[in-house]
N, C-alpha and C positions, 0 to 999 in steps of 0.2 A: 346899279341894279344887281349886277353879278355879285358884288361884294356883299350886298344885303342878303341875297338869296343863299350864298355860301354860308354866311353866318347863321341864317335861319335853319338850314339843314343840319349844321353842327349842333345847334341847341336842341333840335328834335332828337338827334342821335343820343345825345347825353341824357336826355329825359327818359328815353327807352331803357338805357343801361341802368339808370338809377331805379327805375320801376322794377326791373328784374332783380337787382341785388338788394333792394330795400334801403338804399342810401339816398340822402337828399342832396340836391345840387347846392354846393356852397355858394353863398351870396358874396358878391363882390370879390370873387376869387381872382387873385392876381399871382403871377409868377414871383417866387421869392428871389430876393437878391442873393448873390453868392455870399456864403458865410452867415446867412440870417438864422440858420438852425443851431448855431453854436449856443452852449449854455452861458448865459450872462453871469458874470461874477456878482456876488452879493456880499453884504457886510454882516450877515448872520453868523454868530459865533456857535460853533458845534463842539460839544465836549467830547474829546477823544475817548474811545472805549479802550480800557485797559484789560488785556486778557487775564482771566482768572487763573491764578497759580495755586495749586493745592498746598495747604499749610502742612509741611512735613512735621513741624513740631507738635501740631495738634493731634497727629495720629499717634497710635500706641507705639511707643518707642521700644517696648519689650520685644525681643526676638521671638519669632514664631517657632513652636516646637515641631520638628519634623520626625514623623514615625519612620524608623529605619528597619523595622522587623518584618520579615517575610516567613511564611510557613511553607515548607517544601512538601508537596503532595506527591502522589504516585505518578509515574511516567514523566517525571521531571517538570511538573507544573508547579507554579508558585501562586500564592495569594496572601494578601495582608490579613493576619489573624484578627478576629473580632476581640472585643474586650474580654469576653468569656467564651471558652470552648468546652464542649462536652464530648469526651472520647471514651471508648470502652477500654477497660483495663486489659493490658496485654498488647495494645497498639504501640507502635513506635512513633516518636515525635522528632522532627528535625526543624530547628529554627535557625534562620540566618539574619544577621544584622550587618548592614553595609557600613564599611569603614576599615581602615588599616589597623586601628587599635580599639578593640571592643571589650567592655567589661560586662560581666554577667551576674545575675542573681536568680536563685531558684530555691525551692523549699529546703530548709536547713536539714530536714530529715535525710536528704540525699548526701549530705556531707558528714553525717554522724559517723559512719563507718567507712568513709571514702568509697562510696558505692561505685562499683565498676560498671554499672548499667548506664551511667551518664558520662559523657565526654564533652569537653569544650576545646575547640581548636581555633587558632587564628590563621586565616589564609591571607593572601596578599590584599584582597579587596573586601573581604567580609569575615565576620566571626561566625562560628558554627557551633550550635549546641545540639547534641543528639541524646535522646533517652530511649532505651529499648526495654522490652518486657515490663512495661509500666504496671503499677499496682494502684489501688485506691489510696494508699499512703502517700503517693506522689502528688496528690491534689494540692494545688497552690499556685502562687504567682511566679511566672517566668518573665524576666525583664532583662533588657540590655541597654547600653548607653555608649556613646562615643567618648573617647578620652583625648584630652588635650595635654600633650606631654612636652616638657622641656627637660631634656636629659633623662634622668631616671625618675623625675617627679612628674606625676600625672594627676589631672583633676577631671571631674566629670563634666562633659559638655551637655548642659541642660537643654540645648536646642535640638539634640539628636538622640532620641530615646525611643524605646518600644517596649510594650508589655502585653501580656495576656494571662488571664487566670484560667487554668485548665482543671476541669472536673473529670477525674478518671473513675468512671462508674464500674463497680464490680458487684456481681450478684451476691446478695445477702449482706452487703455493706452499705448502709446509708450514711454512716458517720466515718470520717477519716480515722483510721485505727490509731489507738493510743498505746504507748509501750507499757502502761500500767493500768490497773483497774481502779485506781483511786489517785486523785491529784489534789494539791492544795493551791488555792488562789488567795493571795493576800490583798486585803482591802485597805488601801492607803488613802487618807482623807484628802491629800493634795495631788492625786493623779488618778487616771482611769484604771479600772480593773476589768479583766476580760476572762469570761468563762469560755474556753476555746473549743466549743463543740461545733466543728465545721462539718458540712455534709459533702457527699460526693455526687449528689444529684441536684442540679440547678433548680428544678421545680419542687423540691421537697419543702413541706411546711414544717417549721421547727418551733417548738415551744419550750419554755423553761419552767421547771417544777421544783418546789421545795419538798424535801423528804418528810420532815416533821416540823410543824403540822402539815399534812399532805395538802398541797394546793398548787395551782398554776400561778406563776409570777408573770404578770403582764409586761410586755415590752412596750411601754407607753410613749416612747420617743422623747421623754423628758428626763427621767431618771435612768432608764434602761432602754437600749436600742439593740436591734439585731443587725449584724453585719455579716453577710454570707462569707466574706473572706477572713473574718476574725472570730466570730461567735457572738455571744451576748456581752455587751459592753455596759458596765456600770459607770455612768458619767461622773457622778459625785458620790462615791462610796461612803457609807456611814455604818455605825455599829449594828443597826437594825437589819442590815443585809446579811449578816453572818449566819452560818448554818450549813447544812448539807443540801446541795442541789444537784439536779441532773437535767438532761435535755431529752426531748422526744421528737422524732422525725417521722413524717408520713409521706409516702410517695408511691404511686402506682398500686394502691391497695395494700401496701405493706407498711409496717411501723417498726420502729426500733428505738431502744433506750440507750443513751450514752453511758460512759463511766460516771462515777459520782465525783463531785468536787466539794471539798471542804473550804468554805469561805471563812477566813480569819481576819478580824479587824486589827490593824496595826496601831500600836500605841505610840511608837516613836516616830516623829516626822523625819523626812529626808535630811541627811547631813552627815558630818563626821560622827563616828561612834562616841557615845557618852562613856567615859572611861574612869575607873577608880583603881587604886593600887593599895594593897595591904600586906604587911609582912607578918609571919607567924609570931615573930618577936623582934623588937627593934634593938635589943641588947642580947647578944649571944655569947655563951662561954666557949672556950677553946674545946674542940672535939664534938660539940653539939651539931645537930642538923638544923637548917633553917629553910623555910619556903617563903616565897613572895608571890602573891596572887594578883594578877592583873585582870580586871573584869570590864567588859564593854557591852553596852546595850545598844541595839540597833534594829533596823528593819529585818523582819523574819527571812526575807529572801536575799539579803545582801551579806556576802561573806566578809569576815574580818580577818586580817592578817596581823600577827604580832611580831615585833622585833624587840630584842633586849640589848641593853648595855649594862655591864656589871663590873665590879672592881677587879676581879681576877681574870678578866677576859684577855688582857694583853699578855698575861703569864700562862695562857691556855689552861686555866683552872677548869677541871672537869665539872660540869653541871648537868642536870637533867631538866629538859623543858618539855612540857606536855600541854597540847592545845585541845580544847573541847568546846562544844556548843550544844545548846538545846533551846526549845521554845518554851516560854513561860507565859502564864496568864496573869495579868495585873489588875484584876477587877473589871467589872462592866464588860467582860468578854474581850478586853484588849489583849493582843498577843505581841510579844517582843522576843527578839533573838538575844539570848544570853550567851556571849562568847567569853571564854576564860583561857588564860595562859598561866601556868605555874612553873616557876624556876626554883629548883631545889639544889641546895649546896650541902654536901655531907662533910662531916669532920671540919667544922668551921675553923679557919685560921685568921691571922692578922691581915693577910692579903685579901680576905673576903670582905673586910669592913669597908663601908663607903656607900655611894649612891647606887641604887638599883633603878634603872630607867626603862620604862615600858612604853612602846609606841604602838597604838592600835590604828589600823588604816583600812578604809573601805573606798569605794569608788568616788565618794563625795569629799574625801579628805582624810586627815589623820589627827589624832589627839595623843599627846605625850604626857605621861605622869611619872612621878619619881618618889621614892622613899629612901630613908637611910637605915642601915643596919650597922650597929656599933659593936666593937669587941668589948666584952665585959671581963 
């Protein structure tokens, strides 16, 4: 009886606990044997998870470019310069680029007369460029790069560069000043041509105009585009583009006209000069004078240099050599540079007889021609 009563009381107590906690009394609850809660092994095959590894080869293998340029502000503050800066003319500029060997590039105008307003120094850990008393003519690109050197031979480190284009705004000057009032632009069919009317105000609106017949030439983005760092770019020049043009800029309620540019179409394609040679006479009597003319045709803006080899050279025979050049029109408005060199021998002697060899050379190569002058 006592055992039954004790069991009855225990069951009543458990029922009250379950009613309060919301749990149900498990049926046929029995105490677990030792070790019964252990996970039983199974024969189920589990595919192991392989951790994902980033494919280094699929990533861009090209090295990232690191900007190394800083602009020094007042009170010793520094900041990375923007792609373009607008400063008032007269302000000083100090740029620094991190590295023990730094190369610099800046507007060629500053190098023309070895301008003392600009200085470039190399310190232990950085290169330094300083420009004082700036003018609107200094407008342009300032860039730097690290150098990888082996002995005395250095090459540019493409991963460490920096650049900024600075507009130096000056009152009354919307265009970067030009050293002349008239300039010539050659239109070559196999390369771009640039009308270099650059402005000193970033917000300036610039248009291109033909002088005669008077009209605006649209920069349609197909044949002609405008680049604020270069000017108007003729992407595929042809003979119809030639003539006299100028640029017009408007900013802040002011307008200004640039210098005029004569566009000339080039008849001769790029390459070594086309050269001919002609003697005033191929048979010369003793005591007479003789001249040999060497003529080269080439691009209008490409200089040609002449060199001669002649019979009396080893005997130091006195001769006169004169070089000249001029622009000529060859129909349909085509323009060519005509370069000539004349060698003159006075009081012709037997040692002057033989081959007269002329070599005309430009940046693309050289051409050699020869003729003979005999003693009659």
